[in-house]
C-alpha positions in Angstrom: 43.9 -18.3 -5.6 42.5 -18.0 -2.1 39.2 -16.8 -0.8 39.0 -13.5 1.0 37.4 -13.3 4.6 35.8 -10.5 5.4 34.8 -9.1 8.7 31.4 -6.8 9.1 31.3 -5.3 12.5 28.1 -2.8 13.5 29.9 -0.3 15.4 28.4 2.0 18.3 27.7 5.0 15.5 25.5 2.4 13.4 28.2 2.1 10.2 29.4 -1.4 9.1 33.3 -1.2 8.1 34.4 -4.1 5.9 37.5 -5.4 6.7 39.8 -7.9 4.4 41.7 -10.5 5.3 43.5 -13.6 3.3 43.1 -16.2 6.0 40.5 -17.3 7.9 42.5 -17.5 11.4 43.3 -13.5 11.0 39.6 -12.6 10.5 39.0 -14.7 13.5 41.6 -13.4 15.6 39.9 -9.6 14.9 39.2 -8.2 17.8 36.0 -6.0 17.6 35.9 -2.7 19.4 34.0 -3.5 23.0 30.1 -3.2 22.3 30.4 -4.0 18.8 28.9 -7.1 17.0 31.0 -8.9 14.5 30.5 -11.4 12.0 33.0 -13.2 9.5 31.7 -14.0 6.3 33.6 -15.4 3.2 30.3 -16.2 0.5 27.0 -15.7 0.7 26.8 -19.1 2.3 27.9 -17.6 5.5 25.7 -14.6 5.2 22.9 -16.8 5.1 23.4 -18.0 8.5 22.9 -14.9 9.7 19.1 -13.4 10.8 17.4 -11.2 8.6 17.2 -8.6 11.4 21.3 -8.4 11.8 21.3 -8.4 7.5 19.2 -5.9 8.0 21.6 -3.6 10.4 24.6 -4.5 8.5 23.3 -3.5 5.0 21.9 -0.2 6.6 25.2 0.3 7.8 27.0 0.3 4.9 24.8 2.6 2.6 24.1 6.5 2.6 20.5 7.7 4.3 19.0 7.7 1.4 19.1 4.2 0.6 18.5 2.9 3.7 15.7 0.2 4.4 13.1 -0.9 6.6 13.3 -4.5 6.2 14.1 -7.0 3.3 11.3 -8.8 1.6 13.0 -12.2 1.9 16.2 -13.6 3.3 17.5 -14.4 -0.3 17.4 -11.0 -1.1 19.0 -9.8 1.9 21.9 -11.8 1.4 22.1 -11.2 -2.2 22.0 -7.1 -1.8 24.5 -7.3 1.3 26.9 -9.6 -0.6 26.4 -7.1 -3.1 27.5 -4.3 -1.3 30.2 -5.8 0.0 31.9 -6.5 -3.2 31.3 -3.1 -4.3 32.7 -1.6 -0.6 35.9 -3.8 -1.3 36.4 -3.3 -4.7 36.3 0.4 -4.0 38.3 0.5 -1.5 40.9 -1.6 -3.4 41.4 1.1 -5.8 44.0 3.8 -4.9 42.2 7.0 -4.9 43.6 9.6 -7.8 45.8 12.3 -6.4 45.7 15.9 -7.6 48.9 17.3 -8.8 48.9 21.0 -7.8 48.4 23.3 -10.1 51.3 25.0 -12.0 50.9 29.1 -11.7 51.2 30.0 -15.7 54.2 32.2 -16.5 53.8 35.8 -16.8 49.8 35.5 -16.0 49.3 33.6 -19.5 46.8 30.8 -19.6 48.6 27.4 -20.4 47.1 26.5 -23.9 45.2 23.2 -24.2 47.4 20.2 -25.6 45.3 18.9 -28.7 45.8 17.7 -32.0 44.1 20.3 -33.7 41.0 21.8 -33.8 37.9 20.4 -31.8 35.9 17.9 -34.2 32.6 19.6 -34.8 29.8 16.9 -33.1 26.4 15.7 -34.8 24.3 18.2 -32.3 26.2 21.3 -33.1 25.9 20.5 -37.1 22.2 19.6 -36.5 21.6 23.1 -34.9 24.2 24.7 -37.2 21.9 23.6 -39.9 18.3 24.8 -38.4 19.8 27.9 -37.3 21.1 28.5 -40.9 17.7 27.6 -43.3 15.3 27.7 -40.5 13.6 24.4 -41.0 14.9 21.0 -42.9 13.2 17.6 -43.9 14.1 14.8 -41.8 16.3 13.4 -44.6 18.1 17.1 -44.8 18.7 17.0 -41.1 19.8 13.5 -41.5 22.3 14.1 -44.1 23.6 17.6 -42.4 24.6 16.2 -38.9 25.0 12.0 -39.7 21.9 10.8 -37.5 19.2 8.6 -38.5 15.9 10.3 -38.9 14.8 8.6 -35.6 18.0 10.4 -33.6 17.6 13.4 -35.5 14.1 13.8 -33.5 15.6 12.6 -30.3 18.2 15.3 -30.8 15.5 17.8 -31.9 14.4 16.8 -28.3 17.3 17.5 -26.6 18.0 20.9 -28.0 14.9 22.0 -27.1 14.8 21.1 -23.6 16.8 23.5 -21.1 17.8 20.5 -18.9 19.7 19.1 -21.1 21.3 21.8 -22.9 22.7 25.5 -22.7 22.0 26.7 -26.1 18.1 25.8 -26.1 16.1 26.4 -29.6 12.5 26.1 -29.8 12.0 23.2 -32.5 8.7 22.2 -34.2 8.3 18.9 -35.7 5.6 18.6 -38.7 4.7 14.9 -38.6 2.7 15.0 -41.9 5.0 17.0 -43.7 8.2 15.1 -41.9 10.0 18.7 -41.4 11.8 20.4 -38.4 11.8 24.1 -37.9 12.6 26.7 -35.7 9.3 28.2 -34.1 
């Protein structure tokens, strides 16, 4: 398996496209746009020969505005982070984008039924929610039996069910540590 050769070109607009070549001769024959600086690399060792200021510019040209940095703490971390970013860009470019098929209009204005193998399986979270709504309170042991979580995860699930950022149907749940019970407040 041959090693890929990459060219990193600092464009005038600040972006750094990564071009992949199978052979070094192809990479060396690549003509960068006028006024753009280009680097040919095939490994982290090649990146280590580039100045830390140039590595910073290359890295900043390959990331979003929010991820840009002022400077690297040292050259080794600069090389490591830039090489990692090159690999991410190359692997993302190698995957073809999934094409979305246009939705077919439903016949006679009816919605198309979802294909399923029967009714949807009830989640552990919904089992816990239903048991709490039905009884109003549960011991940790009973809640664990009702939903299938161990006692520690019952408490985690209760925190999730009480958090408006994590669930649509928020429940106000109180935990009594001494009695080891949970109840709706």
